[in-house]
TIVO-2410 file (N, C-alpha, C; in nm, 3 decimals):
# residues 77
REC num residu      c1      c2      c3 atome chaine
REC   1      M   1.048   1.852  -1.097     N      A
REC   1      M   0.996   1.743  -1.017    CA      A
REC   1      M   1.011   1.613  -1.096     C      A
REC   2      H   1.071   1.513  -1.032     N      A
REC   2      H   1.092   1.385  -1.098    CA      A
REC   2      H   0.980   1.289  -1.062     C      A
REC   3      K   0.925   1.224  -1.162     N      A
REC   3      K   0.821   1.124  -1.139    CA      A
REC   3      K   0.877   0.988  -1.177     C      A
REC   4      K   0.859   0.891  -1.088     N      A
REC   4      K   0.902   0.755  -1.117    CA      A
REC   4      K   0.781   0.679  -1.169     C      A
REC   5      G   0.800   0.612  -1.278     N      A
REC   5      G   0.690   0.541  -1.340    CA      A
REC   5      G   0.670   0.403  -1.283     C      A
REC   6      L   0.552   0.352  -1.304     N      A
REC   6      L   0.516   0.219  -1.258    CA      A
REC   6      L   0.600   0.113  -1.328     C      A
REC   7      I   0.625   0.132  -1.456     N      A
REC   7      I   0.703   0.033  -1.532    CA      A
REC   7      I   0.846   0.029  -1.480     C      A
REC   8      K   0.905   0.145  -1.455     N      A
REC   8      K   1.042   0.151  -1.404    CA      A
REC   8      K   1.051   0.083  -1.268     C      A
REC   9      T   0.956   0.110  -1.181     N      A
REC   9      T   0.956   0.049  -1.048    CA      A
REC   9      T   0.940  -0.103  -1.059     C      A
REC  10      T   0.853  -0.148  -1.148     N      A
REC  10      T   0.831  -0.291  -1.167    CA      A
REC  10      T   0.959  -0.359  -1.216     C      A
REC  11      I   1.026  -0.295  -1.311     N      A
REC  11      I   1.151  -0.351  -1.365    CA      A
REC  11      I   1.257  -0.360  -1.255     C      A
REC  12      V   1.269  -0.257  -1.173     N      A
REC  12      V   1.367  -0.258  -1.065    CA      A
REC  12      V   1.337  -0.371  -0.966     C      A
REC  13      I   1.209  -0.390  -0.932     N      A
REC  13      I   1.171  -0.498  -0.840    CA      A
REC  13      I   1.203  -0.634  -0.900     C      A
REC  14      I   1.174  -0.652  -1.027     N      A
REC  14      I   1.203  -0.779  -1.094    CA      A
REC  14      I   1.353  -0.806  -1.095     C      A
REC  15      I   1.432  -0.705  -1.126     N      A
REC  15      I   1.579  -0.721  -1.128    CA      A
REC  15      I   1.629  -0.756  -0.988     C      A
REC  16      A   1.575  -0.689  -0.885     N      A
REC  16      A   1.616  -0.718  -0.747    CA      A
REC  16      A   1.582  -0.862  -0.711     C      A
REC  17      L   1.464  -0.909  -0.751     N      A
REC  17      L   1.427  -1.048  -0.722    CA      A
REC  17      L   1.517  -1.148  -0.794     C      A
REC  18      I   1.556  -1.115  -0.917     N      A
REC  18      I   1.647  -1.202  -0.992    CA      A
REC  18      I   1.783  -1.209  -0.923     C      A
REC  19      I   1.831  -1.093  -0.879     N      A
REC  19      I   1.961  -1.089  -0.810    CA      A
REC  19      I   1.955  -1.168  -0.680     C      A
REC  20      L   1.848  -1.149  -0.602     N      A
REC  20      L   1.834  -1.226  -0.479    CA      A
REC  20      L   1.829  -1.376  -0.507     C      A
REC  21      G   1.757  -1.415  -0.610     N      A
REC  21      G   1.751  -1.556  -0.648    CA      A
REC  21      G   1.887  -1.609  -0.691     C      A
REC  22      Y   1.964  -1.528  -0.760     N      A
REC  22      Y   2.098  -1.568  -0.804    CA      A
REC  22      Y   2.188  -1.598  -0.684     C      A
REC  23      F   2.173  -1.519  -0.577     N      A
REC  23      F   2.255  -1.540  -0.459    CA      A
REC  23      F   2.195  -1.641  -0.361     C      A
REC  24      G   2.087  -1.708  -0.402     N      A
REC  24      G   2.033  -1.819  -0.324    CA      A
REC  24      G   1.927  -1.782  -0.222     C      A
REC  25      F   1.875  -1.661  -0.228     N      A
REC  25      F   1.769  -1.622  -0.134    CA      A
REC  25      F   1.634  -1.665  -0.190     C      A
REC  26      N   1.554  -1.731  -0.107     N      A
REC  26      N   1.420  -1.772  -0.145    CA      A
REC  26      N   1.322  -1.678  -0.074     C      A
REC  27      I   1.259  -1.589  -0.150     N      A
REC  27      I   1.171  -1.488  -0.092    CA      A
REC  27      I   1.053  -1.552  -0.019     C      A
REC  28      T   1.001  -1.661  -0.073     N      A
REC  28      T   0.887  -1.729  -0.010    CA      A
REC  28      T   0.924  -1.780   0.128     C      A
REC  29      D   1.042  -1.841   0.139     N      A
REC  29      D   1.086  -1.890   0.270    CA      A
REC  29      D   1.107  -1.775   0.368     C      A
REC  30      I   1.161  -1.665   0.319     N      A
REC  30      I   1.184  -1.549   0.405    CA      A
REC  30      I   1.052  -1.493   0.455     C      A
REC  31      I   0.956  -1.472   0.365     N      A
REC  31      I   0.828  -1.413   0.402    CA      A
REC  31      I   0.748  -1.506   0.493     C      A
REC  32      N   0.758  -1.635   0.472     N      A
REC  32      N   0.683  -1.731   0.554    CA      A
REC  32      N   0.751  -1.764   0.686     C      A
REC  33      G   0.867  -1.706   0.711     N      A
REC  33      G   0.937  -1.731   0.838    CA      A
REC  33      G   0.857  -1.675   0.955     C      A
REC  34      P   0.870  -1.738   1.071     N      A
REC  34      P   0.789  -1.695   1.186    CA      A
REC  34      P   0.819  -1.552   1.232     C      A
REC  35      T   0.943  -1.509   1.224     N      A
REC  35      T   0.977  -1.373   1.267    CA      A
REC  35      T   0.916  -1.270   1.174     C      A
REC  36      V   0.927  -1.295   1.043     N      A
REC  36      V   0.870  -1.201   0.946    CA      A
REC  36      V   0.719  -1.199   0.959     C      A
REC  37      Q   0.657  -1.313   0.977     N      A
REC  37      Q   0.511  -1.318   0.994    CA      A
REC  37      Q   0.468  -1.241   1.118     C      A
REC  38      A   0.543  -1.254   1.226     N      A
REC  38      A   0.511  -1.180   1.348    CA      A
REC  38      A   0.525  -1.030   1.324     C      A
REC  39      N   0.630  -0.989   1.252     N      A
REC  39      N   0.649  -0.847   1.223    CA      A
REC  39      N   0.539  -0.793   1.133     C      A
REC  40      L   0.500  -0.870   1.031     N      A
REC  40      L   0.392  -0.827   0.943    CA      A
REC  40      L   0.260  -0.817   1.019     C      A
REC  41      H   0.236  -0.910   1.108     N      A
REC  41      H   0.114  -0.908   1.189    CA      A
REC  41      H   0.112  -0.784   1.279     C      A
REC  42      A   0.227  -0.754   1.339     N      A
REC  42      A   0.235  -0.635   1.426    CA      A
REC  42      A   0.215  -0.508   1.345     C      A
REC  43      A   0.273  -0.502   1.226     N      A
REC  43      A   0.255  -0.384   1.141    CA      A
REC  43      A   0.109  -0.368   1.100     C      A
REC  44      W   0.044  -0.479   1.065     N      A
REC  44      W  -0.097  -0.474   1.026    CA      A
REC  44      W  -0.185  -0.430   1.144     C      A
REC  45      D  -0.154  -0.479   1.263     N      A
REC  45      D  -0.229  -0.437   1.381    CA      A
REC  45      D  -0.214  -0.287   1.404     C      A
REC  46      F  -0.092  -0.235   1.387     N      A
REC  46      F  -0.068  -0.091   1.404    CA      A
REC  46      F  -0.144  -0.010   1.300     C      A
REC  47      I  -0.137  -0.052   1.175     N      A
REC  47      I  -0.208   0.020   1.067    CA      A
REC  47      I  -0.359   0.018   1.093     C      A
REC  48      S  -0.411  -0.096   1.135     N      A
REC  48      S  -0.555  -0.106   1.165    CA      A
REC  48      S  -0.594  -0.015   1.280     C      A
REC  49      M  -0.510  -0.009   1.383     N      A
REC  49      M  -0.538   0.078   1.498    CA      A
REC  49      M  -0.539   0.224   1.456     C      A
REC  50      V  -0.441   0.266   1.375     N      A
REC  50      V  -0.435   0.405   1.331    CA      A
REC  50      V  -0.557   0.438   1.245     C      A
REC  51      W  -0.594   0.348   1.154     N      A
REC  51      W  -0.710   0.372   1.069    CA      A
REC  51      W  -0.837   0.383   1.153     C      A
REC  52      N  -0.859   0.285   1.240     N      A
REC  52      N  -0.983   0.281   1.318    CA      A
REC  52      N  -0.995   0.394   1.419     C      A
REC  53      N  -0.884   0.434   1.480     N      A
REC  53      N  -0.890   0.532   1.587    CA      A
REC  53      N  -0.867   0.676   1.543     C      A
REC  54      Y  -0.800   0.698   1.431     N      A
REC  54      Y  -0.762   0.834   1.394    CA      A
REC  54      Y  -0.804   0.875   1.253     C      A
REC  55      L  -0.796   0.787   1.157     N      A
REC  55      L  -0.811   0.828   1.017    CA      A
REC  55      L  -0.947   0.803   0.955     C      A
REC  56      S  -1.018   0.701   0.997     N      A
REC  56      S  -1.139   0.663   0.926    CA      A
REC  56      S  -1.244   0.773   0.925     C      A
REC  57      V  -1.270   0.837   1.039     N      A
REC  57      V  -1.375   0.939   1.046    CA      A
REC  57      V  -1.341   1.060   0.957     C      A
REC  58      P  -1.220   1.120   0.967     N      A
REC  58      P  -1.193   1.235   0.880    CA      A
REC  58      P  -1.187   1.198   0.731     C      A
REC  59      V  -1.132   1.080   0.700     N      A
REC  59      V  -1.124   1.041   0.559    CA      A
REC  59      V  -1.263   1.020   0.501     C      A
REC  60      V  -1.352   0.954   0.574     N      A
REC  60      V  -1.489   0.933   0.526    CA      A
REC  60      V  -1.561   1.067   0.513     C      A
REC  61      Y  -1.539   1.159   0.607     N      A
REC  61      Y  -1.602   1.291   0.600    CA      A
REC  61      Y  -1.555   1.367   0.476     C      A
REC  62      V  -1.423   1.371   0.455     N      A
REC  62      V  -1.369   1.443   0.338    CA      A
REC  62      V  -1.416   1.378   0.210     C      A
REC  63      A  -1.420   1.245   0.205     N      A
REC  63      A  -1.469   1.176   0.086    CA      A
REC  63      A  -1.614   1.212   0.058     C      A
REC  64      G  -1.696   1.223   0.163     N      A
REC  64      G  -1.835   1.263   0.145    CA      A
REC  64      G  -1.849   1.404   0.092     C      A
REC  65      V  -1.767   1.496   0.143     N      A
REC  65      V  -1.769   1.635   0.095    CA      A
REC  65      V  -1.726   1.641  -0.051     C      A
REC  66      V  -1.619   1.570  -0.083     N      A
REC  66      V  -1.571   1.569  -0.222    CA      A
REC  66      V  -1.676   1.509  -0.313     C      A
REC  67      W  -1.743   1.402  -0.269     N      A
REC  67      W  -1.847   1.339  -0.350    CA      A
REC  67      W  -1.963   1.436  -0.375     C      A
REC  68      K  -2.003   1.513  -0.274     N      A
REC  68      K  -2.110   1.611  -0.292    CA      A
REC  68      K  -2.068   1.721  -0.389     C      A
REC  69      I  -1.943   1.764  -0.382     N      A
REC  69      I  -1.892   1.865  -0.476    CA      A
REC  69      I  -1.895   1.811  -0.618     C      A
REC  70      I  -1.853   1.687  -0.635     N      A
REC  70      I  -1.854   1.626  -0.769    CA      A
REC  70      I  -1.997   1.615  -0.820     C      A
REC  71      Q  -2.089   1.573  -0.734     N      A
REC  71      Q  -2.228   1.558  -0.777    CA      A
REC  71      Q  -2.288   1.692  -0.819     C      A
REC  72      T  -2.257   1.800  -0.747     N      A
REC  72      T  -2.313   1.930  -0.783    CA      A
REC  72      T  -2.246   1.986  -0.907     C      A
REC  73      A  -2.122   1.947  -0.934     N      A
REC  73      A  -2.051   1.999  -1.051    CA      A
REC  73      A  -2.092   1.929  -1.179     C      A
REC  74      L  -2.139   1.804  -1.168     N      A
REC  74      L  -2.178   1.728  -1.286    CA      A
REC  74      L  -2.317   1.773  -1.331     C      A
REC  75      P  -2.335   1.782  -1.463     N      A
REC  75      P  -2.468   1.818  -1.510    CA      A
REC  75      P  -2.567   1.703  -1.484     C      A
REC  76      S  -2.686   1.738  -1.444     N      A
REC  76      S  -2.787   1.636  -1.419    CA      A
REC  76      S  -2.853   1.596  -1.549     C      A
REC  77      K  -2.900   1.472  -1.555     N      A
REC  77      K  -2.961   1.421  -1.678    CA      A
REC  77      K  -3.106   1.458  -1.685     C      A
***
């Protein structure tokens, strides 16, 4: 199993940004463009809908169960 490290990923992102800058792409202008902003807004709305309607209740339940298991496994003071 191959694990990619945080440092390697960071270096790759930095190199990609340098290359894009070399070819004249301004990431800030791209991200602040109206089309990209609309797409990011739509993606955020979708993620919020999935979290609120499907994931929040089971995730909170599982987190509570795991927390109770951790509390019972830890020695009390």
